C-alpha positions in Angstrom: 55.9 28.6 60.5 52.8 27.0 59.7 49.9 27.0 62.1 46.9 24.6 62.1 43.6 25.2 62.6 40.6 22.9 62.4 37.1 23.1 60.7 33.7 21.7 61.1 32.2 21.2 57.8 28.8 20.3 57.4 27.5 19.8 53.7 23.6 19.3 53.3 21.2 20.0 50.5 21.3 23.3 49.6 24.7 24.3 50.9 27.8 24.0 53.1 28.6 25.5 56.5 32.4 25.7 57.7 32.9 26.6 61.4 36.7 27.2 62.1 38.2 26.4 65.5 41.9 26.9 67.0 41.8 23.8 68.8 40.8 20.1 67.7 39.1 19.5 71.1 36.8 22.3 70.2 36.3 21.4 66.7 35.5 17.8 68.1 32.8 19.2 70.8 31.0 21.3 68.1 31.1 18.2 65.7 29.5 15.9 68.3 26.6 18.6 69.3 26.0 19.0 65.5 25.9 15.1 65.2 23.6 14.7 68.2 21.1 17.1 66.5 21.0 15.1 63.5 20.7 11.5 64.8 17.4 9.9 65.5 16.7 9.7 69.2 16.4 6.2 70.3 13.6 5.1 72.1 15.8 4.6 75.4 18.9 6.9 75.2 20.3 5.0 78.1 21.2 2.1 75.4 24.1 4.0 74.6 23.5 3.5 70.7 23.9 7.1 69.8 26.9 7.6 72.0 28.7 4.6 70.1 27.9 6.3 66.7 29.0 9.7 68.0 32.1 7.9 69.5 33.2 6.3 66.2 32.2 9.4 63.8 34.7 11.5 66.1 37.4 9.0 65.8 37.0 9.0 61.9 36.3 12.6 62.2 33.7 11.9 59.4 29.9 11.1 59.3 27.3 10.8 56.9 23.5 9.7 56.4 24.6 7.5 53.9 20.9 7.1 52.6 21.8 7.4 49.2 19.6 10.1 48.2 22.0 12.9 47.6 19.0 15.6 48.1 18.6 14.4 51.5 22.4 13.4 52.5 24.3 15.3 55.4 27.9 14.7 55.6 29.9 16.1 58.6 33.7 16.2 58.9 36.4 17.7 60.8 39.1 19.1 58.5 42.7 20.3 59.5 43.7 23.6 57.9 47.3 24.9 57.7 48.0 28.8 57.5 51.8 29.4 56.2 53.1 32.9 57.2 
């Protein structure tokens, strides 16, 4: 019987980091933490601009700096992994 796992995949210049989780909720939580660390702090954190970005990224399970410079680009995503016995 197949079993699903989830992974937060962080691709950055010079490497890739994959962190596996048993539940989607835990993967989403880690995804949010990593994303919050990579977003530029806003002048007024209460304006919610970073929160809106994080909410949309979790919904899509994907975020990228999209700066066009592949040597500086960071990509974050949540992937579903299936283990078949």
